[in-house]
LUMBA-656386 format. One record per residue: residue number from 1; x, y, z of N, C-alpha, C in turn; residue in three letters. Coordinates in pm, whole numbers, plus 50000, padded with zeros to 5 digits. Layout:
BEGIN
ATOM resi  n.xx  n.yy  n.zz ca.xx ca.yy ca.zz  c.xx  c.yy  c.zz resn
ATOM  NUM     X     Y     Z     X     Y     Z     X     Y     Z  ALA
...
This chain:
BEGIN
ATOM resi  n.xx  n.yy  n.zz ca.xx ca.yy ca.zz  c.xx  c.yy  c.zz resn
ATOM    1 68955 74725 61175 68857 74744 61268 68731 74810 61212  UNK
ATOM    2 68622 74754 61242 68494 74805 61200 68438 74913 61301  UNK
ATOM    3 68480 75037 61291 68451 75138 61379 68296 75145 61398  UNK
ATOM    4 68219 75148 61295 68072 75160 61312 68008 75047 61389  UNK
ATOM    5 68063 74927 61370 68016 74810 61443 68039 74823 61596  UNK
ATOM    6 68171 74875 61625 68207 74881 61765 68132 74981 61838  UNK
ATOM    7 68135 75105 61778 68073 75223 61834 67918 75197 61840  UNK
ATOM    8 67862 75143 61734 67716 75120 61734 67678 75020 61848  UNK
ATOM    9 67751 74918 61866 67721 74812 61960 67734 74873 62107  UNK
ATOM   10 67843 74940 62133 67866 74992 62265 67761 75107 62283  UNK
ATOM   11 67746 75189 62199 67646 75303 62205 67512 75243 62239  UNK
ATOM   12 67469 75135 62176 67334 75089 62205 67327 75042 62355  UNK
ATOM   13 67434 74980 62408 67428 74941 62556 67432 75064 62642  UNK
ATOM   14 67514 75163 62614 67525 75283 62694 67393 75358 62702  UNK
ATOM   15 67327 75367 62576 67197 75433 62562 67097 75357 62648  UNK
ATOM   16 67087 75230 62644 66987 75160 62716 67007 75171 62863  UNK
ATOM   17 67131 75179 62896 67168 75199 63051 67152 75347 63101  UNK
ATOM   18 67135 75425 63009 67137 75573 63044 67275 75630 63076  UNK
ATOM   19 67375 75579 63021 67511 75622 63057 67564 75716 62947  UNK
ATOM   20 67584 75838 62978 67635 75931 62873 67781 75896 62840  UNK
ATOM   21 67828 75910 62718 67960 75887 62683 68018 75979 62577  UNK
ATOM   22 68136 75987 62564 68196 76069 62459 68308 75997 62386  UNK
ATOM   23 68328 76019 62271 68438 75955 62190 68556 76047 62206  UNK
ATOM   24 68672 75995 62246 68794 76075 62269 68904 76012 62188  UNK
ATOM   25 69022 76064 62200 69142 76006 62121 69137 76044 61978  UNK
ATOM   26 69197 75962 61899 69218 75983 61754 69085 75993 61679  UNK
ATOM   27 68985 75926 61720 68858 75931 61654 68779 76071 61693  UNK
ATOM   28 68806 76122 61797 68751 76259 61828 68823 76357 61744  UNK
ATOM   29 68954 76341 61728 69029 76433 61647 68978 76436 61506  UNK
ATOM   30 68952 76304 61467 68892 76287 61324 68763 76369 61307  UNK
ATOM   31 68684 76389 61405 68556 76473 61390 68588 76609 61381  UNK
ATOM   32 68706 76657 61420 68744 76795 61404 68833 76819 61268  UNK
ATOM   33 68846 76713 61200 68915 76724 61069 69054 76670 61063  UNK
ATOM   34 69104 76618 61163 69238 76566 61175 69239 76408 61174  UNK
ATOM   35 69285 76356 61064 69285 76209 61058 69425 76151 61071  UNK
ATOM   36 69438 76057 61146 69565 75974 61168 69524 75834 61198  UNK
ATOM   37 69624 75744 61164 69591 75606 61190 69568 75571 61331  UNK
ATOM   38 69476 75480 61359 69444 75442 61497 69399 75298 61485  UNK
ATOM   39 69418 75219 61592 69374 75086 61595 69283 75061 61718  UNK
ATOM   40 69225 75166 61762 69136 75147 61883 69024 75252 61877  UNK
ATOM   41 68928 75232 61963 68825 75317 61995 68840 75358 62137  UNK
ATOM   42 68845 75497 62158 68858 75550 62288 68729 75614 62336  UNK
ATOM   43 68684 75575 62458 68561 75634 62514 68588 75692 62644  UNK
ATOM   44 68501 75797 62674 68501 75863 62816 68370 75845 62871  UNK
ATOM   45 68359 75784 62989 68237 75772 63067 68262 75800 63210  UNK
ATOM   46 68152 75813 63289 68162 75833 63433 68212 75709 63497  UNK
ATOM   47 68281 75728 63606 68345 75623 63692 68237 75525 63737  UNK
ATOM   48 68116 75579 63769 68008 75494 63816 67959 75388 63716  UNK
ATOM   49 67990 75406 63594 67951 75314 63492 68061 75198 63461  UNK
ATOM   50 68170 75196 63536 68276 75112 63505 68232 74958 63506  UNK
ATOM   51 68182 74918 63618 68147 74775 63635 68046 74731 63537  UNK
ATOM   52 67945 74810 63505 67846 74763 63412 67901 74756 63266  UNK
ATOM   53 67991 74856 63230 68045 74859 63094 68141 74740 63080  UNK
ATOM   54 68226 74721 63177 68316 74609 63164 68247 74474 63151  UNK
ATOM   55 68143 74449 63228 68065 74332 63231 68001 74317 63084  UNK
ATOM   56 67951 74429 63036 67894 74413 62897 68002 74377 62796  UNK
ATOM   57 68109 74449 62804 68225 74419 62699 68264 74272 62706  UNK
ATOM   58 68288 74218 62830 68323 74087 62843 68223 73988 62789  UNK
ATOM   59 68095 74012 62807 67993 73933 62741 67994 73934 62603  UNK
ATOM   60 68038 74051 62540 68045 74064 62395 68179 74011 62342  UNK
ATOM   61 68266 73951 62415 68382 73884 62366 68507 73964 62381  UNK
ATOM   62 68502 74086 62453 68629 74158 62477 68703 74103 62603  UNK
ATOM   63 68828 74084 62588 68908 74048 62707 68958 74178 62768  UNK
ATOM   64 68947 74188 62906 68992 74302 62979 69145 74279 62992  UNK
ATOM   65 69219 74373 62929 69362 74364 62942 69421 74441 63073  UNK
ATOM   66 69352 74541 63103 69398 74629 63213 69268 74703 63275  UNK
ATOM   67 69270 74706 63402 69166 74781 63477 69219 74865 63589  UNK
ATOM   68 69191 74983 63599 69219 75065 63724 69107 75159 63741  UNK
ATOM   69 69112 75234 63847 69000 75328 63875 68972 75424 63763  UNK
ATOM   70 69070 75463 63688 69051 75571 63586 69064 75513 63434  UNK
ATOM   71 69085 75387 63428 69118 75339 63286 69098 75201 63272  UNK
ATOM   72 69047 75148 63157 69052 75010 63125 69073 74994 62974  UNK
ATOM   73 69139 74885 62936 69147 74852 62793 69110 74711 62761  UNK
ATOM   74 69041 74695 62636 68991 74571 62612 69028 74530 62468  UNK
ATOM   75 69040 74399 62448 69071 74349 62315 68978 74234 62275  UNK
ATOM   76 68920 74250 62156 68825 74146 62109 68902 74042 62023  UNK
ATOM   77 68853 73918 62035 68924 73817 61965 68908 73838 61816  UNK
ATOM   78 68786 73895 61783 68768 73923 61631 68830 74055 61603  UNK
ATOM   79 68928 74058 61507 68997 74185 61474 68909 74285 61417  UNK
ATOM   80 68780 74255 61368 68688 74358 61326 68649 74449 61448  UNK
ATOM   81 68649 74393 61567 68608 74464 61680 68731 74528 61748  UNK
ATOM   82 68848 74486 61722 68973 74546 61771 68978 74579 61917  UNK
ATOM   83 69034 74690 61948 69068 74735 62082 68970 74846 62117  UNK
ATOM   84 68930 74847 62251 68852 74952 62304 68914 74998 62436  UNK
ATOM   85 68950 75123 62448 69007 75187 62567 68906 75277 62634  UNK
ATOM   86 68889 75281 62763 68791 75364 62827 68856 75438 62936  UNK
ATOM   87 68830 75569 62940 68870 75658 63051 68744 75683 63136  UNK
ATOM   88 68762 75662 63269 68655 75682 63365 68684 75812 63444  UNK
ATOM   89 68603 75905 63442 68613 76031 63519 68507 76040 63635  UNK
ATOM   90 68544 76118 63730 68455 76147 63838 68332 76235 63792  UNK
ATOM   91 68235 76242 63874 68103 76309 63838 68130 76455 63798  UNK
ATOM   92 68208 76529 63873 68236 76669 63851 68301 76690 63715  UNK
ATOM   93 68405 76604 63692 68468 76614 63557 68379 76584 63442  UNK
ATOM   94 68299 76480 63467 68203 76432 63355 68116 76544 63332  UNK
ATOM   95 68059 76607 63439 67968 76714 63418 68019 76831 63335  UNK
ATOM   96 68142 76871 63367 68205 76982 63294 68227 76943 63150  UNK
ATOM   97 68276 76822 63124 68309 76780 62991 68187 76772 62900  UNK
ATOM   98 68092 76712 62953 67961 76691 62871 67887 76820 62854  UNK
ATOM   99 67901 76908 62947 67833 77033 62934 67879 77118 62814  UNK
ATOM  100 68010 77091 62780 68066 77163 62669 68105 77082 62547  UNK
ATOM  101 68062 76945 62553 68077 76855 62437 67999 76901 62326  UNK
ATOM  102 68035 76856 62198 67959 76892 62083 67916 76759 62019  UNK
ATOM  103 67800 76761 61955 67759 76639 61881 67833 76630 61745  UNK
ATOM  104 67863 76508 61707 67939 76479 61587 67894 76355 61529  UNK
ATOM  105 67931 76328 61405 67896 76193 61346 68024 76116 61320  UNK
ATOM  106 68024 75994 61365 68142 75906 61346 68099 75781 61284  UNK
ATOM  107 68139 75760 61163 68100 75640 61087 67946 75633 61072  UNK
ATOM  108 67887 75748 61057 67738 75757 61047 67660 75747 61178  UNK
ATOM  109 67733 75743 61283 67662 75727 61420 67674 75866 61493  UNK
ATOM  110 67574 75905 61551 67581 76030 61632 67649 76014 61762  UNK
ATOM  111 67747 76089 61795 67824 76085 61918 67852 76220 61972  UNK
ATOM  112 67897 76224 62095 67945 76348 62148 68101 76340 62153  UNK
ATOM  113 68162 76460 62128 68303 76465 62144 68335 76591 62234  UNK
ATOM  114 68437 76579 62318 68470 76696 62408 68524 76812 62329  UNK
ATOM  115 68510 76934 62385 68561 77047 62316 68714 77039 62301  UNK
ATOM  116 68779 77098 62200 68925 77089 62178 69014 77103 62307  UNK
ATOM  117 68974 77204 62384 69061 77228 62507 69056 77107 62598  UNK
ATOM  118 68940 77045 62611 68931 76922 62696 68998 76800 62637  UNK
ATOM  119 69004 76793 62506 69091 76685 62448 69234 76711 62469  UNK
ATOM  120 69272 76838 62452 69413 76876 62492 69449 76832 62629  UNK
ATOM  121 69360 76868 62722 69386 76829 62866 69414 76686 62881  UNK
ATOM  122 69334 76600 62816 69353 76460 62832 69489 76414 62768  UNK
ATOM  123 69528 76479 62663 69654 76451 62602 69777 76493 62685  UNK
ATOM  124 69761 76605 62757 69853 76657 62839 69880 76566 62950  UNK
ATOM  125 69773 76514 63013 69771 76421 63116 69839 76297 63075  UNK
ATOM  126 69804 76251 62958 69867 76112 62906 70020 76131 62894  UNK
ATOM  127 70066 76255 62842 70205 76275 62839 70277 76272 62975  UNK
ATOM  128 70207 76340 63068 70266 76336 63212 70281 76190 63261  UNK
ATOM  129 70177 76111 63230 70177 75974 63292 70277 75883 63206  UNK
ATOM  130 70290 75912 63085 70377 75820 62997 70453 75913 62902  UNK
ATOM  131 70572 75963 62935 70649 76060 62849 70681 76007 62715  UNK
ATOM  132 70676 75871 62689 70700 75809 62561 70593 75855 62452  UNK
ATOM  133 70473 75898 62503 70371 75938 62410 70388 76081 62369  UNK
ATOM  134 70484 76152 62419 70492 76302 62391 70489 76337 62245  UNK
ATOM  135 70561 76260 62169 70568 76291 62019 70428 76311 61952  UNK
ATOM  136 70354 76202 61970 70212 76192 61908 70123 76289 61979  UNK
ATOM  137 70120 76298 62109 70035 76391 62179 70058 76536 62144  UNK
ATOM  138 70186 76569 62126 70217 76709 62091 70163 76745 61960  UNK
ATOM  139 70182 76649 61865 70132 76674 61728 69978 76691 61738  UNK
ATOM  140 69909 76605 61818 69761 76624 61827 69721 76757 61896  UNK
ATOM  141 69794 76798 61994 69761 76920 62065 69797 77040 61963  UNK
ATOM  142 69901 77025 61890 69934 77137 61794 69813 77156 61693  UNK
ATOM  143 69758 77047 61642 69637 77054 61566 69520 77116 61636  UNK
ATOM  144 69500 77082 61766 69387 77132 61833 69413 77289 61858  UNK
ATOM  145 69523 77328 61878 69550 77472 61907 69541 77565 61784  UNK
ATOM  146 69540 77485 61667 69513 77567 61543 69368 77582 61499  UNK
ATOM  147 69283 77514 61576 69143 77526 61533 69088 77663 61563  UNK
ATOM  148 68994 77713 61484 68937 77847 61507 68866 77846 61642  UNK
ATOM  149 68889 77951 61711 68816 77981 61842 68865 77905 61954  UNK
ATOM  150 68972 77829 61950 69028 77755 62060 69091 77846 62160  UNK
ATOM  151 69065 77813 62285 69116 77901 62396 69256 77850 62429  UNK
ATOM  152 69360 77901 62376 69496 77866 62403 69536 77895 62547  UNK
ATOM  153 69478 77991 62604 69502 78027 62745 69462 77912 62838  UNK
ATOM  154 69346 77850 62806 69304 77737 62883 69390 77618 62863  UNK
ATOM  155 69441 77593 62737 69539 77486 62716 69662 77515 62787  UNK
ATOM  156 69710 77642 62794 69824 77674 62870 69810 77635 63014  UNK
ATOM  157 69698 77669 63070 69671 77638 63208 69677 77490 63244  UNK
ATOM  158 69623 77409 63147 69639 77256 63173 69785 77219 63172  UNK
ATOM  159 69871 77280 63075 70015 77251 63075 70066 77294 63214  UNK
ATOM  160 70034 77411 63263 70092 77460 63381 70054 77371 63497  UNK
ATOM  161 69939 77332 63502 69893 77241 63611 69962 77108 63629  UNK
ATOM  162 70004 77066 63500 70070 76929 63497 70219 76943 63510  UNK
ATOM  163 70270 77066 63520 70407 77092 63530 70495 77079 63399  UNK
ATOM  164 70424 77107 63293 70485 77088 63148 70469 77221 63075  UNK
ATOM  165 70474 77336 63139 70451 77454 63053 70555 77476 62957  UNK
ATOM  166 70670 77418 62966 70777 77431 62859 70729 77373 62731  UNK
ATOM  167 70643 77264 62743 70592 77198 62622 70488 77294 62548  UNK
ATOM  168 70418 77370 62636 70323 77467 62572 70396 77578 62495  UNK
ATOM  169 70506 77624 62554 70590 77726 62486 70642 77673 62349  UNK
ATOM  170 70689 77548 62358 70729 77477 62239 70629 77476 62116  UNK
ATOM  171 70511 77446 62169 70395 77441 62073 70370 77589 62018  UNK
ATOM  172 70368 77685 62103 70342 77813 62061 70449 77867 61958  UNK
ATOM  173 70567 77832 61987 70675 77880 61887 70658 77805 61749  UNK
ATOM  174 70598 77686 61751 70579 77611 61625 70462 77662 61545  UNK
ATOM  175 70372 77740 61606 70245 77788 61547 70278 77918 61468  UNK
């Protein structure tokens, strides 16, 4: 997958439309110094952008594989463009996340990435919705918890809210 081509193309559209976005998932972790294999680009945008973004992606040759209120995933026929997954959040959540996001460079393109605690929250949510993801998500959260200045108490709260506080304790013991 050509990350720069995908991110650059989608960023151009989002910028023209005035739609703020952030890179999440494995590529966001990469901007914090943790690299692992990935075969997709994960984006976070406001829910109000869903229809416009999906229409753009489909015009660009992406097939929509799944669509719900909070999530969509897309696959391009050209493997260089690969897979794109999008998380859609409400206005309040978007405001909180973007207010604390930080600028980063991904494949030479300026992007925003959520703070580590917010990335952890998304991973905790993913584990709750799909327990088969726990192994990878826990490894990612463990990395995030080791970053200097990370608020582990905030991460613990996210685990508590999702009914998974025992997983937080497991991570704390491993650190």
